[in-house]
N, C-alpha and C positions, 0 to 999 in steps of 0.2 A: 701831216696826215697820218704818218706811220707812228708818230708818238700818240696820237689820240686813239689810234686803231688797236694800240696794246692795251689801253685801260679796260676796256670790256673784259678781255681775257683775264687780267688780273682780278677783276671784280667778280667775274664767274668763279675762279677758284675760292676766293674768300667767301662768297656766298655758298659754296658747296661744303664748305667746313662743317657748319652746324648740322647740315642734312647728312653728312657721313657720320657724325657722331650720334646722331639720332638713329641712324641704321645700325650702328654697332650695338648701340643699347637695346634696340628692339631684338637683335639677334641674341644678345646675352640674356634677355628676358626670356626668350623662347626657350633657350638651352636650359635656363634655370627652371622653367616652367616643366619641361618633359623630364629633366633629371629628377626633380622633387616628385613629380607624379610616378615615376618607375620606381623611386625608392619607397614611397608610400605603398604602392601595389605589392612590392616585394614582401613587405612586412604583413600586409593583409594576407597574402598567399600563404605565408608561414603559419599564421595562426589558423587559417582555414585546413591547412594540410594536417596540423596536430589534431584539430577536431575531427578530422576523418578517421585518424588512427586511434583515437583515444575518446571513448564515450564520456568518461569523467571531464576530460579536457573540452569536450564539446559544450558541456553545460557551462562551463566558466569562459568560454571562447568570447561570447559576445561583449562582456565586460572588458576582456583584454583588447579586443578589437576596438572597441570605442576609446579606450585610453591611448592605445597605440595611435590612433587616428590624431587625436588631440596632441600627442607628442611629437609625432612626425611633422605635422603643419607648423608647431611652434618652432621645431627645429629649422625647418625650411625658410620661415619667414625671418628668423633671427640669425642665419648663417650667411647672409648675402647683403651686398651693400645696396641690393635692390630695395631692402627694407629700411627706409629712412626713418621710420618710427618704431616704438615698441608696440608689441602686440600681446594680447592674451586670447587663448582659445578654449572655449568650453563647449560642453554638450549638455543639453536640457532634455529631461524626459517627463512625461506626465502620463497618468492612467486614463484609460477611456471614461468618457462621461464627465471628466473634471475639466476646469476653465484655466487652471494654472500648471506651469511647468516647474520642475526643480532642477537646478543645476547639478549634474552628478559627476561630471568630469571637467577638470580645469587643468591647463598647462601649468607650467612653472611660471613664477613671478617674473616680469620682465626686467627687473632689476632688484637687488637686495633691500634699497631704501624706498622703492616706489610703491604706490598705494594700489590697491586693486582698480583695474580699468572700467571705465563706464560704457555704456551703449548708449547713443543717441537715438531717441525714437520721437518721431513726429516733429518734435521741436527741440530746440537746444535746452529748453528749461527742464524737459523730462528726461532723465537719465536712469539707466538701469544698471545695477552693480553686478558685475560678473565675477562671482565666487562660489565655492561650494555650498549647497544647500540653499542657495539664494532662490526665491520664488519669483517667477516671471509670468505675467499674464499672457495667455495664448494670443490675445488681440495684439499685444506689443510685438510678439514674435512674428505675427503676420505682417505688421507694419514693416519691421525690420527687413522682413523677406522680400517685400515690394518696393522698398526704397532704392534709389540709384545712388551710388552702387550698393547692393544688398550687403547686410550684415548677418543674416541668417539663412540657412538652407535646411531643408528637411532631408533627413538620411534614409527614412523609410516611407517610401511613397505609398505602399499598400495601406498602411495603417496611419501613417503621419503623426506617430508618437516620439519621434526623435529628432532633434534640432541641433545643428552644428552653428555655433555662433562665434564670431570675432569682433574683438574691441581693440581699437587703435588708440594710443595716447595722441593727443593733439600735437602738431607741428607747424612751424611757420617757415616759409620759403618763398623766394622770390620767383621760383621756376614752377609756375602753376602747370604748364603742359607736362612737366616731367611728373609731378604728382599726380596728375590725372592719368598718365600712361601707367604709372606703378599701381593706381588703384583698380584701372582696369585689369592688368595682369594679376593682380591679387584677387579680384572677383573671379575670374576666369578659373584660377588656380583652386579656390575654395569651391566652385561649382562642380568642377571636374573631380575633386576629392570627395565631395558629398555623393557624387554619382558612382563613383568606384566603391565607396564604402557602402552604398545601398545595395550594390550588386552582391557584394561579398556577404552583407547580413541575409539578404535573401537565399543566397546559396547555403549558408550556415543554417538556416531555419529548415531548409529542404533536408539538409543532413541530419539536423535533430529529428525531424519527423520520421525520416526512414529509420533512425536508429531507435526511437521509441517504438515504431511499428514492429521493428526486428526484435526487440526486447519482448514486445507483447506475445509475438508468434512464438519466439523462444520459451517464454513461461508457459505458454498455453500447450505447447508441444511437450515440455517436461511433465505437465499436470496430466496430459493425455496418456503419456508414457507411464507415469506412476499409477494412474487410475487402470491401466490395462495390466500392470503388474499386479495390483491389488485383486482385480477381477480373476487373473490367472490363479492366484493363491487361493482366492475365495472358492473357485471351482475345484481346485485341487482339494482343499479341505473339506468342502461339501460333499464331493464324491466319496470321501472317506467316511464322512459323518453319516452318509445315507447308507452305504454298503453294511457298515458295522450293526447297526440296529435290524436292517433287512436280513443279514445273515443269521443274526440271533432268532428272529421270528421264523424265518423258513427252517432252519435247522432244527430248533426245537420242536416246531410243528410237525415236521417230518419225522422226528424221533417219536413223538406221541402217536402218530398215525402209522408207524411202522408195524406191519403183521407180526403177530406173536410177541410183541413187547408189552409187558404188563408192569408199569413201574408201581411202586408204593404210593399211596395217597400222599405222603409227604413229599415223595420226589415229583410226582405229578403237580402238586401245589407249587413246588419250586420252580418247574419248568413254565408255568402258567404265568408266575409272577415275573420271569425274565421276559417271557412274550409281552406282558402287558408294559412292562417298563421300556423295552425297546421300542414299543408301538408309541408310546407317550413321547419318548424322545424324538421319534422320527416326525411326529405331529407337531411338536415344538419347533424343530427345524423348518418345517414347510410353513408353519404360521409366520416365522420371523420373516421368511423370504416374501410371502406374500402380503404382510403388512407393510414392509417397506416398499414394495411396488406400489401398494394402494396410496400410501402417503405420498410418495413422489408423484403419483399421477392425480393427486388432490382428489381420491375417490374414496377415502376411508370414511365411513359413517360412524358418527359419535352420538352416543345415547346419553342425553344430560339427565341427571337425577339427583336426589338428596342422598348423599352416602353417609352410612353410618360408619365413622371412622374407626372407633375402637373395635367395632365387630369386624371390619375389613381387615384391619391390622392383625388381629388374633388368627383369623382364618388364613392369612398370608403366612405367618409364622408356623401354624399347623402344617402347611404344605412343605415346609423346608425342615420340619422337625427331624423327620428320619435321617436325611442326610447330615445335619449336624451332629446327630447323636452318632451316625458311623464314623464321623471324625473325631468324636470325643470333644467337641466344642461347645462351650456354654452358649445359649441363645437368650438374649436379652430384650425387653420391651419396656418402654416408658412412654406413656401417652399423657400429655398435659391435660388435666381435667376441664379446662376451657374449651378444648377442641371436642366437638361433638359430632357435628355434620359440615360437609361441604358439597358444593355443586360439582359434579364430575361424572364421568363415564366409569361407573364402578368397575367394570371388567377391564378397561385400559389402565385404571389406576393400580388394580391388581396385578396387571401383567408388567407395569413399571417397577413396582415394589419387588416382584419376584425375580426380575432381570437383576436388579441391583444386589439382592440377598444371595441369589445363587452364584453371582460373581464373587461377592465377598467370601461365601463358603468355598469356592473353587480355589481361591489363592490364600486361604488361611489354614495352616496346618495345626496350630495350637493356640490356645487362648480363647477368645470370644468373638461373636458376631452380634451386633445388636441394631435395633430399630428404635429410633427417637422421633416423637412427633411433637412439634412446639409451634405456637403461634408467633408471628412476625407481622404486626400491623394487620394489613387486610389480607394477608397470605399465610399458608401454613407450611412448614418446612418438615419433610419427611427426610431424616438423617440416618442413612445406613453406614454403619462403621464397623471395622474389623481390626484385628491385631495381626494381619498376615504380612506379607512380604513387601507391600508398599509398591508404588510405581514412581518410575524415574520421571524427571521433568521433561525430559525429551519424549518419552511415550505419552505423557500427559497432553502434549500438543496435538496428537493425533488419535487421542483415546476415542473420540466421538465420530470419527470418520468410519465410513461404510467399509467392511471386510479388513479392517485393521485388527491385528491381534498381536499382543504382547510376545516378543522373541522368546522369552522364557517358558510362556505358556505352550508354544508350538513345540519347543524342545522337549517339554515335560509330557507331552501327549494329552494335554488337557482338552476337553471337550469344547466345541464352539466354533462358530462360523464367522465371527466378527461383526454380526449384526446386532446384538443385544442392546448394547449401549447406544447405537445409532437410532434404533427403533425407539428406545426409551427417551432420548433427547428430542425426537420428532413428536412423540406423543405427548410430552410436556410442552412444547411449543404451541401444539394444537389447542391444550387446554390453557393457553396464556401464561404459561409458566416457564421454568428452566432447570437445568441440571447443572451443578459444579461439582469439581473435585478438588480435594485437598490431600495430599500424601507425600510422604517420604520413604525412601527405600528402607526396608527393614523396621519401619516404625508404623505400619499400617495405613489404612485409607479411610476416607470420609467423603462419601457422595452425598450431596444435599439436593433433593427434589423440592422445587418451591412451586407451589400451585396456589392460585388465587381462592378465597372462600367463596366468592360469588363470581359468576361468568358474566362478562360484559356482553353488550350486543355486538354481533359480528365475530365472536371468538368461536371457533369450532372448525374452520377450514384446516386443510393438511398444512397449507402454507410451506413457507420454505424452512428448511432447517439451518441452523447456524453451521457448526461444525459437526460432523457426524463421525461415528466409528464404534468399534467395539473395544473390547479389550479385556482387559483382564483384571482388575482386581477391584473390589468394591471400594470405596474410598478410603480416605484417611481414616484410621481408627486412633482413638487417642491411647492405644495400648490397653493392656488388661487393666490398669488402673482406672481407665475411664469407665470400666464397668460399675464402679461404685456409685456413679451418677445415676445409673439406672435402677431405681429402687423397684421396680416391679418385675420380678423374674417370672417367666412363665411356668405353669404348672409342670409342662412336660420338659423343662430345662435339665438336661442330663447332668449329672453330678460330676 
């Protein structure tokens, strides 16, 4: 009896050995699972922290995170004897509205001599190659996701545009229970890895969104600060511009009205000319401010009519004749004989040309200033050139912005509020045209006003201006030598 009674105990110990081995394998599997996930999370946190500290790093962080996920999973699967087979890991991405995904990230090759691994989908006959730039149908990815155990997992649940894929080389083994257990552990590892990666990607996108919003606000604040500085400068300049002619008007009027003061006729005429000139300057200043305000409020009225171009150009140059003569500058005019009329607001066209010509005269101390009118297809180009000091590339970028004035003009005490060129460009845009500038320092400037010969329906609102600003110099001139192309000199051109 005792001999037989000992057999069950021995059998129990023998039967317990496989169970003990299974328990040890399960514990090792769990330890491997948690250790591998911790390693992956540590790497993901590193890239996320880098993205928080560096805007440029954040823009490239998603690609680095996806590649890190592939590499870490590949390392985890191939660095333990739990993995009895070779693995390849990849990430496929697709654009919205498309029905195929492209493999964009792939782990290292399982071995040097091995071929790319395949994914089994639906049936063993249908295999999908896992390698870079390989195209996979979304329907097949969904089937891989739903099979047991799955071979594909979504990384972005909110948009569903990123897929994590795993392929395993086939293996033969008599221990089916062990393979099944490893497959379950592998699937659990992949699912949790995909979940962790999805969480990090969503956090990264929140970081990018916040950084982009911060950049927009920062840029907006900079623009507001710059506009505020320009307006402060404009107010300072305008107060000076207004006080100067007003002081002249009040001073000389007071002198003429002073009891007992009887100036000669010549002196009286001189005082009246100064008063008139100051009044015109003050009126021009107020008109610029009012015009810009009306244009920005889309309330500027435009009177369309057929304009006699040669007559208008001669009248414009007659208005700047005295200023050019006082500076000893040659004034030139050339009009193509094919240009006779165009549809425009004659008052506004004259205003645009005067702004450009007065700027040219202001920044030209010797040489010539000219106006050339030439046809270009269905438009006409009014080109104002000079041989003046020219405009730097840096100033050209701000030339048409409201309130902007070239530093050398301010330092030299030149008149102006910084609105002339801003108004000119806005008026040109209302006419369906534009204004451009070409210039080099010490080589003169050349401004081109382009207007259509005929106005299309709908043209005429104030609309939006492109870049605005004032400035300083009339556009690039081709130098004194360019004057030889202007065959028609005005009768009043100073010698």
